[in-house]
N, C-alpha and C positions, 0 to 999 in steps of 0.2 A: 208539342203533340202528345207527350205522355200525360200531362195534366188534363188535357181535353179527354183523352182516353179514359182515365180513371174517373173523372167526374161525370162523363157521359154514361159509363156503366153504372155509376152510383145513382144517377137520376133514374135510370131504368129500373134499378133494384128497388128504389123507393116506390116507384109506381107499382111494381109487382107486389111489394109488401102491402101497399094500400088496398089491393084487390083480393088478398088472401082471406078466405072465409072458412071457418071450421064447419064440417058437415055434421049431421046428427050422430051423436055418440062418438065423435072423433075428438081427440085432444091434439090440436095442431098449433104450433107456434112458429112464427117467422120473425127473425131479428136481423140486424145488420149494423154496419158502421162504415163511415167514410172519413178519411183523414188526409190532410195535406201538410207536409212539412217543408221547411226551408232551412238550409245549412250554409253558414258563412264561416270560413276557417282561414288561418294563417299557418303556412308550413306544409300541410299535407291535406289531400282531398279526402272527404268522407261523403258517401252517398252522392257521387257525381263530382263535377268540377267546382267544388266549394271554395277553392282559393281564388277563383275569378272574382273580380270586383262586384259582379252581380250575384255571386253565390250560386247555390244549386237548389232547384226545386224538384229534383229527381228523387223525391221521397214521398210516396203516395201509398195508401193502403185502403182497400175496399174489401168488405166481406159481407156476404148474405148467407144466413144459415136458417135451417128449419128442422123441426122435429115433429114426429108423429107417434103418438102412443095409442096403438089400436086396442091395447088392453093394459091393465095395471102393471104387469110384469114384463112388458115388451115395449121397446122404443126403437125407432129408426131416426137417425140424425145425420145431417150432412152440412158442410159449409163450402161454398165456392168463394174464391178470392182473386183479386188482382193486386199484385204487390210490386212496387218499383222502389229499389233502394240503390241508386247509382248503377254501376256496371255489374256489380256482384249479383244482384237479383233483379230480374225483369220478367215477371210472370204475368202474361196478359190475362189468362184465366186458368185457374188450377183448382182441383179438388183438394182442399186442405184436410178435410176429414170426411169420411162417410162410413157409418158403422151401424151395426145391429147390437142392441144392448138388452140382454135377457137377465132378469133378476128373479130366480126361482124361489128365493126365501127372503122375506122381509118381516121384521117384528119390531117392537118398541126398543129393544136393546141392540139392534143391528140388522145387517143384511149381507148377502153375498150375491155375486153375479158374474156374467161373462160378456165381453165385448169382442166383436170381430169385424174386420174390414180395414179401412184406413183409419188408424187411431192416433190420437195425440200421445206423445211420450211424457209420462208423468215423472219428471225429476225436478228437484229444487222446488221453490215456491211458485215460480212464475212461468215455467216453460209451456204449460197448457194454455196460459192466457196471454202469451206474448204477441198474439196476432192483433190485438186491439189495444191502442194506446190508453184507453180508459182503465185497463186492468194491469198495466205495467207499472213498475216503480219509477218511471220517468220516460222521456221520449226515447232515448237510447237505453237499451238494456245494459246492466252491468256486464262489461265485456269479459271480465275474468271468469265468469261462470257460463254465460249464455252465448258467447261467440257470435253476436249478431252481425257485426260488420265483416266478419271473416267468411261469410257465405254459409252460415249455418243451415239455411233452408235447402241449399243445394246438397249439403251433406246429409240431409234427412234428419236434422236435429229437432224438428218440430213434430212431424207426424210420419208414420210409415205403415205399410200393410202388415197385419199380423193379428194376434189375439191377446186379450188381457183377462186376467182374473182379478176381481176386487172383492174386498170384504171390509165392512165397517162394524165397529163394536162400541157401544156407549155404556158407560158405567159411572154414575155420579157426575162429577165435573170433568170427566175424561171422555174424549172421543178418539178412537184409534182407527186409522185408515191404512189398509194394506192393498197395494196394487202390484201385480206381477205380470209381465208380458213376454211373449216370444214372437220374433219377427223373422220372416223367411226371405227367400231370394228376391232381390229387386235392384234395379239400376239406380244410381245416384245421378244428380244433375250434372250439366255440362261443366259447371264451375266448381265441382266438388274437390278437384285437385288443388285449387287455390286454398280452400278451407283446410285441407289436410296437410299439404306440402308447402304452401306459400309460393308455389311456382306452377307454371303451365306444364303439366306432365304429358300433354298431347294425347294420351290414351284415356281409358274410361275405367271408373270404379264401379263395383257392385257390392251390395250388402249381401253376403252369403247367409248370415244368420246373426241374430242378436237377442240378448236377454236383458231385462230391466226389472228392478224391484225398488219400490219406494214404501217406506214405513213412516207415517206421519202421525204425530200426537198433537191434539188440540185440547188445551186445558182451559176450563172456566169460560166457555163460550168464545174462545179466541184470544183471551188475555195473554196466554203463552202458547207458542207453536214451535215445534221442533220436527225435523225430518231427516231421515237417512236415505239417500238414493244411491243405487249401484247399478252399473250397466257394463256390458261387454259386447263388442261388435267385431265380427270377423269379416274383413273386406278382401275382395280379390281385384287385381288390376290387370287389364288387357291393354298392351301397348298399341300404338298407332301403326307400327310397322316401319317407322323411320329408324335408321341405324343409330346406335349409341354415339353420342358426341357430347361436348361440353354444353351445348344448348338443349340437348335431349338426354339427360342422365337416366331417365326412366324408360328404358328401351327393352326391358324384358318383363314377361308376366311374373306376377308374384302375389304375395299375401301381405296384408297389413292387419295387425291386431290392435284394437283400441279398448282401453279399460278406463272407467271413470267412477269416482266415488265423490259424493257431495254431502256435506253436513250443513244443515240450515237451521237457524234460530231466529225467533222474533218475539218481542215483548211489546204489548200494546197498553198504553195508558189512554185516558179519554182524549187527550190532545196530541200525545207524542207516541211515536212508534220507533223502535230500534230493530233493525234487521241486519243479520250477518250471515253470509254463506261462504263456505270454503270448499274447494275441489282440488283433488289431485288426480292426474291422468297418466296413462302410459301408452306410448306408441312404439310398436316394433316395426321398423322399416328396413331391416338389414337385407331382405331378399329383393328389394326393388332397385337397388343400385349395385352393379357388379363391383366386387372387391370391397364393399363398405363393411367395416367390422361392426359387431353388435355394440361395442362401446361408443361408437359414433351414432349409430342408427336408433338405439333405444332411448327415446326421449321421455322425460317425466315432467310434463308441464304442470303448473299449478295456477290457481286463481282464487281471489278472495275479494270481498267488498264489505264495507260497513256503512249503513245508511241510517240517518236520523231524519224522520219526517214529522213536521209540526203542522197541525191543523189549526190555523189561527181562527177561522170562522167555518161554518158549514160549507161555504163556497170557496174559500181560499186556503191553500196549503203551500208549504215550501219544504225543501229537503237539502241536506248536505250529504255528500257521499265520497268516500275514498274507495277506489277500485284498482286492483292490480292484476296483471297477467304476466306470468313468467313462462318462457318457452321451454326451459329445462331447469328443474329445481337444483340440479347439481352444478349449474352454471348461472347463478342468479344475476351476476353482473355482465354476463355475455362475453367475458374475455376469452374463454376457451373456444367458443364458436367463432369469434373474430379471428383468432390465430389459425383456425382450421379452414374457414371458408372465405375469409377476407372481407366480409360485410361488417359495418360498424357494430360494436357490441350492443348499442341501444336497440338494435333490431330484435334482441332477445327478451325485451321486457317492455312494459308500459305501466306507468303509475299515473292514474287519472284522478284529479280532484274536481268535483262537480258541485255546482250550486244550481238549484232549479226551483220552479214554482208552477202551480196549477191553479186555474180559476174556472169554476163552473158557472158559465153564464146562465144556463138553465139545466134541468135534469138531463137533457139530451145533447147539449152543446157545451164544449169546454175548450180552453186554450192552455197551452203549455209553453214554457221557455226554460232554457238551461244553458249554462256556460261551463265549458270544460277547459282545464289546463292540464296538459299531458307531457310527461317525460318518458320518451321511448315510443316505439312504433310497432310493438308486437301485434296490435290488432288493426293496423292500417292495411287496407286491402290493395294488393298490387294492381288489380283491374282498374281501380280509380286513379292509380298513380303509376303511369307507364315506366317511369325511371326508377321505380322502387328497387328492383333487383339489381340495379346498377349502383346501389349504395347512395342514392341521391335524396332519400327521405330525411327530413329535418328532425333532430332529436327533441327539441323543446318547441311545442306548438300549442295552439288553442283553437277552439271552435265554439260558435254560438249557434243554437238551433231553436226554432220555434215550430209549433204545430197547432193546428186547429182540427177538432174532430167532432163529428156528429154521429149519434147512435139512435137506433129505433127498436 
């Protein structure tokens, strides 16, 4: 039923795009994408019941976006999407972004402007383009940085309501881009607790306020790229009203502070690209669980990946990637957490070796395939694995995934 839903909406979107016509003096653009994925795994489920012999096809993405520029310094843009990725994400139709973009100053050597509305979050190299498989570094995003299978969309990791300032500066072979945003009070998705706590907290989270800054350098037309991203988010938690118990440890209202810094580097040759990103984060959880000391509750996760992409022909490319996610940098092997909470130590890390390929059948139609071998389950989603929090996840596991996508 989910596949029929996604593709039915996709056909309707294609029909709508075919009827879009720009009026006199208007600059109107409409684009979109539809993709269908399939996942088969051994050991743990990803994006649905992928360990079943028939695998999981609960991996669908559809987006249709449009922009209108009534004058040179003003643009309105929006994208609606339908996204399904197992039990963690099931968005029938959602506004992924909808914004007003005003650029009061533009010149040959730069520009600056403001955006307001529901805006994409500019961090790392790929967060703004993670919605479409055509612009991602693979079918699955590097989990150590982008938290895709952990319910990042529910956490508001892709777009939120707020405002952004941006400024670009060009000098010789250098292009420098600065973006800074502030984001106000808004509720998070129903599964945000899984993304944050890896457990059903029964209550709800809100984003009280957040700030984000990214500085990106692009040298020699993209031959070398580097970026520094920093974000801070203050969250509040409202409990469900159920009493405190072993099955409901989050029974009191509280605050949660989240900090993140990302370093990003990329070097591009004509056929080969090397990309590396590293992040360190901080979670302060001590007032969500009664009696929990800060030494237990203050987690410092980290993540990193290194990817080599080789473009054999204009249509065919392949990549190799190592990706890791560590739940607490002070407990990289998970032994402290195992002694404290009883779950296997490999719940605290994930080391993922991936090989993948992409083939562009046409400029609008492409296919992807990749294979993952993983040690650890730090990014396995409990919603797709009901026995996860009983310690039943398997340490060594693998998955194969394919996807076909169309864009217009």
